[in-house]
mmJSON file of the N, C-alpha and C atoms, coordinates in Angstrom:
{"data_MODEL":{"atom_site":{
"group_PDB":["ATOM","ATOM","ATOM","ATOM","ATOM","ATOM","ATOM","ATOM","ATOM","ATOM","ATOM","ATOM","ATOM","ATOM","ATOM","ATOM","ATOM","ATOM","ATOM","ATOM","ATOM","ATOM","ATOM","ATOM","ATOM","ATOM","ATOM","ATOM","ATOM","ATOM","ATOM","ATOM","ATOM","ATOM","ATOM","ATOM","ATOM","ATOM","ATOM","ATOM","ATOM","ATOM","ATOM","ATOM","ATOM","ATOM","ATOM","ATOM","ATOM","ATOM","ATOM","ATOM","ATOM","ATOM","ATOM","ATOM","ATOM","ATOM","ATOM","ATOM","ATOM","ATOM","ATOM","ATOM","ATOM","ATOM","ATOM","ATOM","ATOM","ATOM","ATOM","ATOM","ATOM","ATOM","ATOM","ATOM","ATOM","ATOM","ATOM","ATOM","ATOM","ATOM","ATOM","ATOM","ATOM","ATOM","ATOM","ATOM","ATOM","ATOM","ATOM","ATOM","ATOM","ATOM","ATOM","ATOM","ATOM","ATOM","ATOM","ATOM","ATOM","ATOM","ATOM","ATOM","ATOM","ATOM","ATOM","ATOM","ATOM","ATOM","ATOM","ATOM","ATOM","ATOM","ATOM","ATOM","ATOM","ATOM","ATOM","ATOM","ATOM","ATOM","ATOM","ATOM","ATOM","ATOM","ATOM","ATOM","ATOM","ATOM","ATOM","ATOM","ATOM","ATOM","ATOM","ATOM","ATOM","ATOM","ATOM","ATOM","ATOM","ATOM","ATOM","ATOM","ATOM","ATOM","ATOM","ATOM","ATOM","ATOM","ATOM","ATOM","ATOM","ATOM","ATOM","ATOM","ATOM","ATOM","ATOM","ATOM","ATOM","ATOM","ATOM","ATOM","ATOM","ATOM","ATOM","ATOM","ATOM","ATOM","ATOM","ATOM","ATOM","ATOM","ATOM","ATOM","ATOM","ATOM","ATOM","ATOM","ATOM","ATOM","ATOM","ATOM","ATOM","ATOM","ATOM","ATOM","ATOM","ATOM","ATOM","ATOM","ATOM","ATOM","ATOM","ATOM","ATOM","ATOM","ATOM","ATOM","ATOM","ATOM","ATOM","ATOM","ATOM","ATOM","ATOM","ATOM","ATOM","ATOM","ATOM","ATOM","ATOM","ATOM","ATOM","ATOM","ATOM","ATOM","ATOM","ATOM","ATOM","ATOM","ATOM","ATOM","ATOM","ATOM","ATOM","ATOM","ATOM","ATOM","ATOM","ATOM","ATOM","ATOM","ATOM","ATOM","ATOM","ATOM","ATOM","ATOM","ATOM","ATOM","ATOM"],
"id":[1,2,3,4,5,6,7,8,9,10,11,12,13,14,15,16,17,18,19,20,21,22,23,24,25,26,27,28,29,30,31,32,33,34,35,36,37,38,39,40,41,42,43,44,45,46,47,48,49,50,51,52,53,54,55,56,57,58,59,60,61,62,63,64,65,66,67,68,69,70,71,72,73,74,75,76,77,78,79,80,81,82,83,84,85,86,87,88,89,90,91,92,93,94,95,96,97,98,99,100,101,102,103,104,105,106,107,108,109,110,111,112,113,114,115,116,117,118,119,120,121,122,123,124,125,126,127,128,129,130,131,132,133,134,135,136,137,138,139,140,141,142,143,144,145,146,147,148,149,150,151,152,153,154,155,156,157,158,159,160,161,162,163,164,165,166,167,168,169,170,171,172,173,174,175,176,177,178,179,180,181,182,183,184,185,186,187,188,189,190,191,192,193,194,195,196,197,198,199,200,201,202,203,204,205,206,207,208,209,210,211,212,213,214,215,216,217,218,219,220,221,222,223,224,225,226,227,228,229,230,231,232,233,234,235,236,237,238,239,240,241,242,243],
"type_symbol":["N","C","C","N","C","C","N","C","C","N","C","C","N","C","C","N","C","C","N","C","C","N","C","C","N","C","C","N","C","C","N","C","C","N","C","C","N","C","C","N","C","C","N","C","C","N","C","C","N","C","C","N","C","C","N","C","C","N","C","C","N","C","C","N","C","C","N","C","C","N","C","C","N","C","C","N","C","C","N","C","C","N","C","C","N","C","C","N","C","C","N","C","C","N","C","C","N","C","C","N","C","C","N","C","C","N","C","C","N","C","C","N","C","C","N","C","C","N","C","C","N","C","C","N","C","C","N","C","C","N","C","C","N","C","C","N","C","C","N","C","C","N","C","C","N","C","C","N","C","C","N","C","C","N","C","C","N","C","C","N","C","C","N","C","C","N","C","C","N","C","C","N","C","C","N","C","C","N","C","C","N","C","C","N","C","C","N","C","C","N","C","C","N","C","C","N","C","C","N","C","C","N","C","C","N","C","C","N","C","C","N","C","C","N","C","C","N","C","C","N","C","C","N","C","C","N","C","C","N","C","C","N","C","C","N","C","C","N","C","C","N","C","C"],
"label_atom_id":["N","CA","C","N","CA","C","N","CA","C","N","CA","C","N","CA","C","N","CA","C","N","CA","C","N","CA","C","N","CA","C","N","CA","C","N","CA","C","N","CA","C","N","CA","C","N","CA","C","N","CA","C","N","CA","C","N","CA","C","N","CA","C","N","CA","C","N","CA","C","N","CA","C","N","CA","C","N","CA","C","N","CA","C","N","CA","C","N","CA","C","N","CA","C","N","CA","C","N","CA","C","N","CA","C","N","CA","C","N","CA","C","N","CA","C","N","CA","C","N","CA","C","N","CA","C","N","CA","C","N","CA","C","N","CA","C","N","CA","C","N","CA","C","N","CA","C","N","CA","C","N","CA","C","N","CA","C","N","CA","C","N","CA","C","N","CA","C","N","CA","C","N","CA","C","N","CA","C","N","CA","C","N","CA","C","N","CA","C","N","CA","C","N","CA","C","N","CA","C","N","CA","C","N","CA","C","N","CA","C","N","CA","C","N","CA","C","N","CA","C","N","CA","C","N","CA","C","N","CA","C","N","CA","C","N","CA","C","N","CA","C","N","CA","C","N","CA","C","N","CA","C","N","CA","C","N","CA","C","N","CA","C","N","CA","C","N","CA","C","N","CA","C","N","CA","C","N","CA","C","N","CA","C"],
"label_alt_id":[null,null,null,null,null,null,null,null,null,null,null,null,null,null,null,null,null,null,null,null,null,null,null,null,null,null,null,null,null,null,null,null,null,null,null,null,null,null,null,null,null,null,null,null,null,null,null,null,null,null,null,null,null,null,null,null,null,null,null,null,null,null,null,null,null,null,null,null,null,null,null,null,null,null,null,null,null,null,null,null,null,null,null,null,null,null,null,null,null,null,null,null,null,null,null,null,null,null,null,null,null,null,null,null,null,null,null,null,null,null,null,null,null,null,null,null,null,null,null,null,null,null,null,null,null,null,null,null,null,null,null,null,null,null,null,null,null,null,null,null,null,null,null,null,null,null,null,null,null,null,null,null,null,null,null,null,null,null,null,null,null,null,null,null,null,null,null,null,null,null,null,null,null,null,null,null,null,null,null,null,null,null,null,null,null,null,null,null,null,null,null,null,null,null,null,null,null,null,null,null,null,null,null,null,null,null,null,null,null,null,null,null,null,null,null,null,null,null,null,null,null,null,null,null,null,null,null,null,null,null,null,null,null,null,null,null,null,null,null,null,null,null,null],
"label_comp_id":["MET","MET","MET","ASN","ASN","ASN","ILE","ILE","ILE","SER","SER","SER","THR","THR","THR","VAL","VAL","VAL","GLY","GLY","GLY","LYS","LYS","LYS","ALA","ALA","ALA","VAL","VAL","VAL","THR","THR","THR","PHE","PHE","PHE","ASP","ASP","ASP","HIS","HIS","HIS","ARG","ARG","ARG","TYR","TYR","TYR","LEU","LEU","LEU","HIS","HIS","HIS","VAL","VAL","VAL","GLU","GLU","GLU","LEU","LEU","LEU","ALA","ALA","ALA","ASP","ASP","ASP","GLY","GLY","GLY","ARG","ARG","ARG","ILE","ILE","ILE","ILE","ILE","ILE","SER","SER","SER","THR","THR","THR","PRO","PRO","PRO","LEU","LEU","LEU","SER","SER","SER","TRP","TRP","TRP","TYR","TYR","TYR","PRO","PRO","PRO","GLU","GLU","GLU","LEU","LEU","LEU","LEU","LEU","LEU","ASN","ASN","ASN","ALA","ALA","ALA","PRO","PRO","PRO","VAL","VAL","VAL","LYS","LYS","LYS","THR","THR","THR","LEU","LEU","LEU","GLY","GLY","GLY","GLU","GLU","GLU","TYR","TYR","TYR","ARG","ARG","ARG","LEU","LEU","LEU","ILE","ILE","ILE","CYS","CYS","CYS","GLN","GLN","GLN","GLY","GLY","GLY","THR","THR","THR","GLY","GLY","GLY","ILE","ILE","ILE","GLU","GLU","GLU","TRP","TRP","TRP","GLU","GLU","GLU","GLY","GLY","GLY","LEU","LEU","LEU","ASP","ASP","ASP","TYR","TYR","TYR","HIS","HIS","HIS","LEU","LEU","LEU","SER","SER","SER","ILE","ILE","ILE","GLU","GLU","GLU","SER","SER","SER","MET","MET","MET","LEU","LEU","LEU","TYR","TYR","TYR","GLY","GLY","GLY","HIS","HIS","HIS","HIS","HIS","HIS","HIS","HIS","HIS","GLN","GLN","GLN","ALA","ALA","ALA","ALA","ALA","ALA","ALA","ALA","ALA"],
"label_asym_id":["A","A","A","A","A","A","A","A","A","A","A","A","A","A","A","A","A","A","A","A","A","A","A","A","A","A","A","A","A","A","A","A","A","A","A","A","A","A","A","A","A","A","A","A","A","A","A","A","A","A","A","A","A","A","A","A","A","A","A","A","A","A","A","A","A","A","A","A","A","A","A","A","A","A","A","A","A","A","A","A","A","A","A","A","A","A","A","A","A","A","A","A","A","A","A","A","A","A","A","A","A","A","A","A","A","A","A","A","A","A","A","A","A","A","A","A","A","A","A","A","A","A","A","A","A","A","A","A","A","A","A","A","A","A","A","A","A","A","A","A","A","A","A","A","A","A","A","A","A","A","A","A","A","A","A","A","A","A","A","A","A","A","A","A","A","A","A","A","A","A","A","A","A","A","A","A","A","A","A","A","A","A","A","A","A","A","A","A","A","A","A","A","A","A","A","A","A","A","A","A","A","A","A","A","A","A","A","A","A","A","A","A","A","A","A","A","A","A","A","A","A","A","A","A","A","A","A","A","A","A","A","A","A","A","A","A","A","A","A","A","A","A","A"],
"label_entity_id":["1","1","1","1","1","1","1","1","1","1","1","1","1","1","1","1","1","1","1","1","1","1","1","1","1","1","1","1","1","1","1","1","1","1","1","1","1","1","1","1","1","1","1","1","1","1","1","1","1","1","1","1","1","1","1","1","1","1","1","1","1","1","1","1","1","1","1","1","1","1","1","1","1","1","1","1","1","1","1","1","1","1","1","1","1","1","1","1","1","1","1","1","1","1","1","1","1","1","1","1","1","1","1","1","1","1","1","1","1","1","1","1","1","1","1","1","1","1","1","1","1","1","1","1","1","1","1","1","1","1","1","1","1","1","1","1","1","1","1","1","1","1","1","1","1","1","1","1","1","1","1","1","1","1","1","1","1","1","1","1","1","1","1","1","1","1","1","1","1","1","1","1","1","1","1","1","1","1","1","1","1","1","1","1","1","1","1","1","1","1","1","1","1","1","1","1","1","1","1","1","1","1","1","1","1","1","1","1","1","1","1","1","1","1","1","1","1","1","1","1","1","1","1","1","1","1","1","1","1","1","1","1","1","1","1","1","1","1","1","1","1","1","1"],
"label_seq_id":[1,1,1,2,2,2,3,3,3,4,4,4,5,5,5,6,6,6,7,7,7,8,8,8,9,9,9,10,10,10,11,11,11,12,12,12,13,13,13,14,14,14,15,15,15,16,16,16,17,17,17,18,18,18,19,19,19,20,20,20,21,21,21,22,22,22,23,23,23,24,24,24,25,25,25,26,26,26,27,27,27,28,28,28,29,29,29,30,30,30,31,31,31,32,32,32,33,33,33,34,34,34,35,35,35,36,36,36,37,37,37,38,38,38,39,39,39,40,40,40,41,41,41,42,42,42,43,43,43,44,44,44,45,45,45,46,46,46,47,47,47,48,48,48,49,49,49,50,50,50,51,51,51,52,52,52,53,53,53,54,54,54,55,55,55,56,56,56,57,57,57,58,58,58,59,59,59,60,60,60,61,61,61,62,62,62,63,63,63,64,64,64,65,65,65,66,66,66,67,67,67,68,68,68,69,69,69,70,70,70,71,71,71,72,72,72,73,73,73,74,74,74,75,75,75,76,76,76,77,77,77,78,78,78,79,79,79,80,80,80,81,81,81],
"pdbx_PDB_ins_code":[null,null,null,null,null,null,null,null,null,null,null,null,null,null,null,null,null,null,null,null,null,null,null,null,null,null,null,null,null,null,null,null,null,null,null,null,null,null,null,null,null,null,null,null,null,null,null,null,null,null,null,null,null,null,null,null,null,null,null,null,null,null,null,null,null,null,null,null,null,null,null,null,null,null,null,null,null,null,null,null,null,null,null,null,null,null,null,null,null,null,null,null,null,null,null,null,null,null,null,null,null,null,null,null,null,null,null,null,null,null,null,null,null,null,null,null,null,null,null,null,null,null,null,null,null,null,null,null,null,null,null,null,null,null,null,null,null,null,null,null,null,null,null,null,null,null,null,null,null,null,null,null,null,null,null,null,null,null,null,null,null,null,null,null,null,null,null,null,null,null,null,null,null,null,null,null,null,null,null,null,null,null,null,null,null,null,null,null,null,null,null,null,null,null,null,null,null,null,null,null,null,null,null,null,null,null,null,null,null,null,null,null,null,null,null,null,null,null,null,null,null,null,null,null,null,null,null,null,null,null,null,null,null,null,null,null,null,null,null,null,null,null,null],
"Cartn_x":[84.707,84.72,84.124,85.089,84.575,83.405,82.346,81.366,82.167,82.902,83.41,84.421,85.05,86.208,85.598,83.848,83.816,83.308,83.847,83.427,82.535,81.832,80.606,81.009,81.92,82.164,83.538,84.287,85.475,85.425,85.615,85.737,87.503,87.452,88.719,88.791,89.815,89.74,91.375,91.986,93.367,93.993,93.727,94.452,93.976,93.169,92.345,91.699,92.042,91.247,90.241,88.747,87.516,87.213,86.876,86.025,85.129,83.506,82.474,82.248,81.871,82.061,80.623,80.403,78.918,78.217,78.873,78.114,78.345,78.344,77.84,79.076,79.949,81.142,82.184,82.724,83.419,84.939,86.055,87.235,88.178,89.297,89.825,91.187,92.463,93.7,94.406,95.449,96.366,96.792,96.076,96.733,98.261,98.972,100.24,101.057,100.085,100.495,100.582,99.859,99.944,100.558,101.941,102.428,101.824,101.236,100.859,99.415,98.863,97.706,97.804,98.664,98.858,99.45,100.178,100.711,99.974,98.469,97.664,96.796,96.756,95.456,94.633,93.168,92.41,91.233,90.999,90.453,90.681,91.92,92.584,92.007,92.122,91.675,90.381,89.47,87.724,87.614,88.419,88.465,88.898,88.049,88.597,86.983,87.826,86.664,86.993,86.007,85.897,86.03,87.047,87.667,87.519,87.659,87.664,86.329,85.313,83.963,84.036,84.254,84.581,85.637,86.536,87.36,88.834,88.905,89.928,89.523,90.354,90.199,91.223,90.959,91.791,91.545,92.783,92.667,93.698,92.94,93.705,94.553,94.24,94.965,96.351,96.165,97.734,98.298,97.626,97.958,98.402,97.408,97.343,96.543,96.506,95.428,95.696,94.786,94.701,93.602,94.195,93.148,92.701,91.531,90.606,90.978,91.164,91.83,93.059,93.804,95.125,94.993,93.98,93.383,93.062,92.312,91.944,92.943,93.748,95.088,96.271,96.345,97.124,98.44,98.073,99.526,99.533,100.678,100.653,102.244,102.438,103.802,104.492,105.699,106.871,107.94,108.369,109.921,110.907,111.662,112.967,113.847,114.793,115.458,116.69],
"Cartn_y":[107.006,106.457,105.408,104.232,103.018,102.966,102.515,102.73,101.546,100.74,99.723,100.426,101.528,102.315,103.378,103.674,104.842,104.497,105.211,104.894,105.846,105.209,105.809,106.269,105.294,105.609,105.06,105.647,105.232,104.976,104.016,103.41,102.696,102.864,102.446,101.221,100.511,100.14,100.239,99.233,99.405,98.988,98.336,97.613,97.761,98.126,98.369,99.229,99.856,100.894,100.178,100.436,99.912,101.014,100.69,101.432,101.042,101.588,100.745,101.456,100.805,101.086,101.403,102.26,102.525,101.128,100.26,98.896,98.062,98.416,97.375,96.988,96.464,95.978,96.701,96.061,97.019,95.956,96.933,96.657,96.974,96.171,96.541,96.207,97.197,97.239,97.382,96.876,97.216,98.64,99.246,100.497,100.602,99.392,99.562,99.86,99.505,99.983,101.329,102.516,103.489,104.19,104.339,104.888,106.235,107.249,108.229,108.25,107.086,106.773,106.425,105.047,104.43,105.223,106.25,107.15,108.203,108.542,109.6,109.538,110.422,110.209,110.081,109.295,108.606,109.925,110.846,112.29,112.889,112.537,113.112,112.064,110.9,109.527,109.685,110.25,110.493,111.846,112.627,113.8,113.644,112.732,112.402,113.142,113.096,113.484,112.655,112.292,111.472,112.465,112.372,113.452,112.818,113.842,112.949,112.16,112.941,112.031,110.611,110.564,109.444,108.415,108.754,107.595,107.85,108.823,108.981,109.777,109.583,109.841,111.017,112.083,113.091,113.189,113.306,113.613,115.073,115.748,117.236,117.955,117.085,117.671,116.888,115.552,114.802,115.192,116.292,116.344,115.18,113.959,112.946,112.048,111.6,111.597,109.977,109.111,107.588,107.552,106.865,106.218,105.113,104.782,103.548,102.403,103.067,101.953,101.374,102.022,101.52,100.409,100.659,99.835,98.429,98.343,97.246,96.607,96.979,96.528,96.294,96.694,96.145,97.069,98.338,99.062,100.111,99.924,100.572,101.113,101.659,102.469,101.261,101.576,100.36,101.432,101.054,101.715,101.341,102.162,101.851,101.017,99.765,99.24,99.441],
"Cartn_z":[81.228,82.659,82.543,83.157,83.181,84.625,84.686,86.14,87.168,86.781,87.789,88.46,88.538,89.195,89.352,89.721,90.039,91.831,92.699,94.155,94.364,95.837,96.365,97.671,98.373,99.766,99.904,101.207,101.709,103.159,103.316,105.093,105.241,106.239,106.687,107.951,108.487,109.612,109.921,111.009,111.386,110.517,109.555,108.356,107.238,106.683,105.275,104.678,103.747,103.089,102.215,102.668,101.899,101.01,99.772,98.965,98.367,98.713,97.792,96.623,95.59,94.19,93.733,92.912,92.444,91.795,91.36,91.21,92.25,93.507,94.749,95.459,94.546,95.289,95.824,96.903,98.133,97.743,97.366,97.309,98.373,98.969,100.052,99.747,100.276,99.89,101.554,101.948,102.942,102.96,104.031,104.388,104.258,104.699,104.35,103.031,102.078,100.726,100.367,101.406,101.469,102.437,102.795,104.067,104.757,103.451,103.905,104.589,104.284,104.656,106.296,106.198,107.415,108.433,107.923,109.252,109.925,109.004,109.281,110.522,110.91,112.13,111.525,112.473,112.122,111.8,112.235,111.902,110.592,110.055,108.89,107.811,108.201,107.057,106.724,107.772,107.429,106.62,106.217,105.571,104.194,103.493,102.156,101.249,100.036,98.857,97.666,97.012,95.495,94.709,93.865,92.547,91.158,90.269,89.103,88.689,88.902,88.699,89.351,90.63,91.326,91.234,90.127,90.006,90.9,91.844,92.681,93.706,94.868,96.118,96.505,97.012,97.851,99.381,99.901,100.856,101.131,101.158,100.986,102.165,103.463,104.511,104.518,103.359,103.607,102.015,101.256,99.857,99.004,99.524,98.588,98.085,96.632,95.753,95.602,95.61,94.899,94.143,93.037,91.826,92.372,92.033,92.653,91.596,90.276,89.585,90.098,90.403,90.821,92.2,92.739,93.649,93.077,92.193,91.804,91.002,90.543,89.892,90.759,91.958,92.669,92.932,92.257,92.202,93.616,93.895,95.515,95.435,96.322,96.769,96.956,96.755,96.983,97.572,98.894,99.408,98.595,98.208,97.719,98.539,97.857,98.728,99.012],
"occupancy":[1.0,1.0,1.0,1.0,1.0,1.0,1.0,1.0,1.0,1.0,1.0,1.0,1.0,1.0,1.0,1.0,1.0,1.0,1.0,1.0,1.0,1.0,1.0,1.0,1.0,1.0,1.0,1.0,1.0,1.0,1.0,1.0,1.0,1.0,1.0,1.0,1.0,1.0,1.0,1.0,1.0,1.0,1.0,1.0,1.0,1.0,1.0,1.0,1.0,1.0,1.0,1.0,1.0,1.0,1.0,1.0,1.0,1.0,1.0,1.0,1.0,1.0,1.0,1.0,1.0,1.0,1.0,1.0,1.0,1.0,1.0,1.0,1.0,1.0,1.0,1.0,1.0,1.0,1.0,1.0,1.0,1.0,1.0,1.0,1.0,1.0,1.0,1.0,1.0,1.0,1.0,1.0,1.0,1.0,1.0,1.0,1.0,1.0,1.0,1.0,1.0,1.0,1.0,1.0,1.0,1.0,1.0,1.0,1.0,1.0,1.0,1.0,1.0,1.0,1.0,1.0,1.0,1.0,1.0,1.0,1.0,1.0,1.0,1.0,1.0,1.0,1.0,1.0,1.0,1.0,1.0,1.0,1.0,1.0,1.0,1.0,1.0,1.0,1.0,1.0,1.0,1.0,1.0,1.0,1.0,1.0,1.0,1.0,1.0,1.0,1.0,1.0,1.0,1.0,1.0,1.0,1.0,1.0,1.0,1.0,1.0,1.0,1.0,1.0,1.0,1.0,1.0,1.0,1.0,1.0,1.0,1.0,1.0,1.0,1.0,1.0,1.0,1.0,1.0,1.0,1.0,1.0,1.0,1.0,1.0,1.0,1.0,1.0,1.0,1.0,1.0,1.0,1.0,1.0,1.0,1.0,1.0,1.0,1.0,1.0,1.0,1.0,1.0,1.0,1.0,1.0,1.0,1.0,1.0,1.0,1.0,1.0,1.0,1.0,1.0,1.0,1.0,1.0,1.0,1.0,1.0,1.0,1.0,1.0,1.0,1.0,1.0,1.0,1.0,1.0,1.0,1.0,1.0,1.0,1.0,1.0,1.0,1.0,1.0,1.0,1.0,1.0,1.0],
"B_iso_or_equiv":[0.0,0.0,0.0,0.0,0.0,0.0,0.0,0.0,0.0,0.0,0.0,0.0,0.0,0.0,0.0,0.0,0.0,0.0,0.0,0.0,0.0,0.0,0.0,0.0,0.0,0.0,0.0,0.0,0.0,0.0,0.0,0.0,0.0,0.0,0.0,0.0,0.0,0.0,0.0,0.0,0.0,0.0,0.0,0.0,0.0,0.0,0.0,0.0,0.0,0.0,0.0,0.0,0.0,0.0,0.0,0.0,0.0,0.0,0.0,0.0,0.0,0.0,0.0,0.0,0.0,0.0,0.0,0.0,0.0,0.0,0.0,0.0,0.0,0.0,0.0,0.0,0.0,0.0,0.0,0.0,0.0,0.0,0.0,0.0,0.0,0.0,0.0,0.0,0.0,0.0,0.0,0.0,0.0,0.0,0.0,0.0,0.0,0.0,0.0,0.0,0.0,0.0,0.0,0.0,0.0,0.0,0.0,0.0,0.0,0.0,0.0,0.0,0.0,0.0,0.0,0.0,0.0,0.0,0.0,0.0,0.0,0.0,0.0,0.0,0.0,0.0,0.0,0.0,0.0,0.0,0.0,0.0,0.0,0.0,0.0,0.0,0.0,0.0,0.0,0.0,0.0,0.0,0.0,0.0,0.0,0.0,0.0,0.0,0.0,0.0,0.0,0.0,0.0,0.0,0.0,0.0,0.0,0.0,0.0,0.0,0.0,0.0,0.0,0.0,0.0,0.0,0.0,0.0,0.0,0.0,0.0,0.0,0.0,0.0,0.0,0.0,0.0,0.0,0.0,0.0,0.0,0.0,0.0,0.0,0.0,0.0,0.0,0.0,0.0,0.0,0.0,0.0,0.0,0.0,0.0,0.0,0.0,0.0,0.0,0.0,0.0,0.0,0.0,0.0,0.0,0.0,0.0,0.0,0.0,0.0,0.0,0.0,0.0,0.0,0.0,0.0,0.0,0.0,0.0,0.0,0.0,0.0,0.0,0.0,0.0,0.0,0.0,0.0,0.0,0.0,0.0,0.0,0.0,0.0,0.0,0.0,0.0,0.0,0.0,0.0,0.0,0.0,0.0],
"pdbx_formal_charge":[null,null,null,null,null,null,null,null,null,null,null,null,null,null,null,null,null,null,null,null,null,null,null,null,null,null,null,null,null,null,null,null,null,null,null,null,null,null,null,null,null,null,null,null,null,null,null,null,null,null,null,null,null,null,null,null,null,null,null,null,null,null,null,null,null,null,null,null,null,null,null,null,null,null,null,null,null,null,null,null,null,null,null,null,null,null,null,null,null,null,null,null,null,null,null,null,null,null,null,null,null,null,null,null,null,null,null,null,null,null,null,null,null,null,null,null,null,null,null,null,null,null,null,null,null,null,null,null,null,null,null,null,null,null,null,null,null,null,null,null,null,null,null,null,null,null,null,null,null,null,null,null,null,null,null,null,null,null,null,null,null,null,null,null,null,null,null,null,null,null,null,null,null,null,null,null,null,null,null,null,null,null,null,null,null,null,null,null,null,null,null,null,null,null,null,null,null,null,null,null,null,null,null,null,null,null,null,null,null,null,null,null,null,null,null,null,null,null,null,null,null,null,null,null,null,null,null,null,null,null,null,null,null,null,null,null,null,null,null,null,null,null,null],
"auth_seq_id":[1,1,1,2,2,2,3,3,3,4,4,4,5,5,5,6,6,6,7,7,7,8,8,8,9,9,9,10,10,10,11,11,11,12,12,12,13,13,13,14,14,14,15,15,15,16,16,16,17,17,17,18,18,18,19,19,19,20,20,20,21,21,21,22,22,22,23,23,23,24,24,24,25,25,25,26,26,26,27,27,27,28,28,28,29,29,29,30,30,30,31,31,31,32,32,32,33,33,33,34,34,34,35,35,35,36,36,36,37,37,37,38,38,38,39,39,39,40,40,40,41,41,41,42,42,42,43,43,43,44,44,44,45,45,45,46,46,46,47,47,47,48,48,48,49,49,49,50,50,50,51,51,51,52,52,52,53,53,53,54,54,54,55,55,55,56,56,56,57,57,57,58,58,58,59,59,59,60,60,60,61,61,61,62,62,62,63,63,63,64,64,64,65,65,65,66,66,66,67,67,67,68,68,68,69,69,69,70,70,70,71,71,71,72,72,72,73,73,73,74,74,74,75,75,75,76,76,76,77,77,77,78,78,78,79,79,79,80,80,80,81,81,81],
"auth_comp_id":["MET","MET","MET","ASN","ASN","ASN","ILE","ILE","ILE","SER","SER","SER","THR","THR","THR","VAL","VAL","VAL","GLY","GLY","GLY","LYS","LYS","LYS","ALA","ALA","ALA","VAL","VAL","VAL","THR","THR","THR","PHE","PHE","PHE","ASP","ASP","ASP","HIS","HIS","HIS","ARG","ARG","ARG","TYR","TYR","TYR","LEU","LEU","LEU","HIS","HIS","HIS","VAL","VAL","VAL","GLU","GLU","GLU","LEU","LEU","LEU","ALA","ALA","ALA","ASP","ASP","ASP","GLY","GLY","GLY","ARG","ARG","ARG","ILE","ILE","ILE","ILE","ILE","ILE","SER","SER","SER","THR","THR","THR","PRO","PRO","PRO","LEU","LEU","LEU","SER","SER","SER","TRP","TRP","TRP","TYR","TYR","TYR","PRO","PRO","PRO","GLU","GLU","GLU","LEU","LEU","LEU","LEU","LEU","LEU","ASN","ASN","ASN","ALA","ALA","ALA","PRO","PRO","PRO","VAL","VAL","VAL","LYS","LYS","LYS","THR","THR","THR","LEU","LEU","LEU","GLY","GLY","GLY","GLU","GLU","GLU","TYR","TYR","TYR","ARG","ARG","ARG","LEU","LEU","LEU","ILE","ILE","ILE","CYS","CYS","CYS","GLN","GLN","GLN","GLY","GLY","GLY","THR","THR","THR","GLY","GLY","GLY","ILE","ILE","ILE","GLU","GLU","GLU","TRP","TRP","TRP","GLU","GLU","GLU","GLY","GLY","GLY","LEU","LEU","LEU","ASP","ASP","ASP","TYR","TYR","TYR","HIS","HIS","HIS","LEU","LEU","LEU","SER","SER","SER","ILE","ILE","ILE","GLU","GLU","GLU","SER","SER","SER","MET","MET","MET","LEU","LEU","LEU","TYR","TYR","TYR","GLY","GLY","GLY","HIS","HIS","HIS","HIS","HIS","HIS","HIS","HIS","HIS","GLN","GLN","GLN","ALA","ALA","ALA","ALA","ALA","ALA","ALA","ALA","ALA"],
"auth_asym_id":["A","A","A","A","A","A","A","A","A","A","A","A","A","A","A","A","A","A","A","A","A","A","A","A","A","A","A","A","A","A","A","A","A","A","A","A","A","A","A","A","A","A","A","A","A","A","A","A","A","A","A","A","A","A","A","A","A","A","A","A","A","A","A","A","A","A","A","A","A","A","A","A","A","A","A","A","A","A","A","A","A","A","A","A","A","A","A","A","A","A","A","A","A","A","A","A","A","A","A","A","A","A","A","A","A","A","A","A","A","A","A","A","A","A","A","A","A","A","A","A","A","A","A","A","A","A","A","A","A","A","A","A","A","A","A","A","A","A","A","A","A","A","A","A","A","A","A","A","A","A","A","A","A","A","A","A","A","A","A","A","A","A","A","A","A","A","A","A","A","A","A","A","A","A","A","A","A","A","A","A","A","A","A","A","A","A","A","A","A","A","A","A","A","A","A","A","A","A","A","A","A","A","A","A","A","A","A","A","A","A","A","A","A","A","A","A","A","A","A","A","A","A","A","A","A","A","A","A","A","A","A","A","A","A","A","A","A","A","A","A","A","A","A"],
"auth_atom_id":["N","CA","C","N","CA","C","N","CA","C","N","CA","C","N","CA","C","N","CA","C","N","CA","C","N","CA","C","N","CA","C","N","CA","C","N","CA","C","N","CA","C","N","CA","C","N","CA","C","N","CA","C","N","CA","C","N","CA","C","N","CA","C","N","CA","C","N","CA","C","N","CA","C","N","CA","C","N","CA","C","N","CA","C","N","CA","C","N","CA","C","N","CA","C","N","CA","C","N","CA","C","N","CA","C","N","CA","C","N","CA","C","N","CA","C","N","CA","C","N","CA","C","N","CA","C","N","CA","C","N","CA","C","N","CA","C","N","CA","C","N","CA","C","N","CA","C","N","CA","C","N","CA","C","N","CA","C","N","CA","C","N","CA","C","N","CA","C","N","CA","C","N","CA","C","N","CA","C","N","CA","C","N","CA","C","N","CA","C","N","CA","C","N","CA","C","N","CA","C","N","CA","C","N","CA","C","N","CA","C","N","CA","C","N","CA","C","N","CA","C","N","CA","C","N","CA","C","N","CA","C","N","CA","C","N","CA","C","N","CA","C","N","CA","C","N","CA","C","N","CA","C","N","CA","C","N","CA","C","N","CA","C","N","CA","C","N","CA","C","N","CA","C","N","CA","C","N","CA","C","N","CA","C"],
"pdbx_PDB_model_num":[1,1,1,1,1,1,1,1,1,1,1,1,1,1,1,1,1,1,1,1,1,1,1,1,1,1,1,1,1,1,1,1,1,1,1,1,1,1,1,1,1,1,1,1,1,1,1,1,1,1,1,1,1,1,1,1,1,1,1,1,1,1,1,1,1,1,1,1,1,1,1,1,1,1,1,1,1,1,1,1,1,1,1,1,1,1,1,1,1,1,1,1,1,1,1,1,1,1,1,1,1,1,1,1,1,1,1,1,1,1,1,1,1,1,1,1,1,1,1,1,1,1,1,1,1,1,1,1,1,1,1,1,1,1,1,1,1,1,1,1,1,1,1,1,1,1,1,1,1,1,1,1,1,1,1,1,1,1,1,1,1,1,1,1,1,1,1,1,1,1,1,1,1,1,1,1,1,1,1,1,1,1,1,1,1,1,1,1,1,1,1,1,1,1,1,1,1,1,1,1,1,1,1,1,1,1,1,1,1,1,1,1,1,1,1,1,1,1,1,1,1,1,1,1,1,1,1,1,1,1,1,1,1,1,1,1,1,1,1,1,1,1,1]
}}}
């Protein structure tokens, strides 16, 4: 496990998903990268849990999982053309 990819807390606003990392940094990615999250009710977005020793985020109510490492590398869902 790489300490740089361990999440501590997740927050969001109307445009971005923010993850506070264990090393003190905060990374942000556009919610538009994750249509499942962009279209989810605010209450459901707040119902997350850190999984895989803090390297992933799960929204059980959405059946959606996100790797924090994928956020760091800019990997996101791309709609088919």
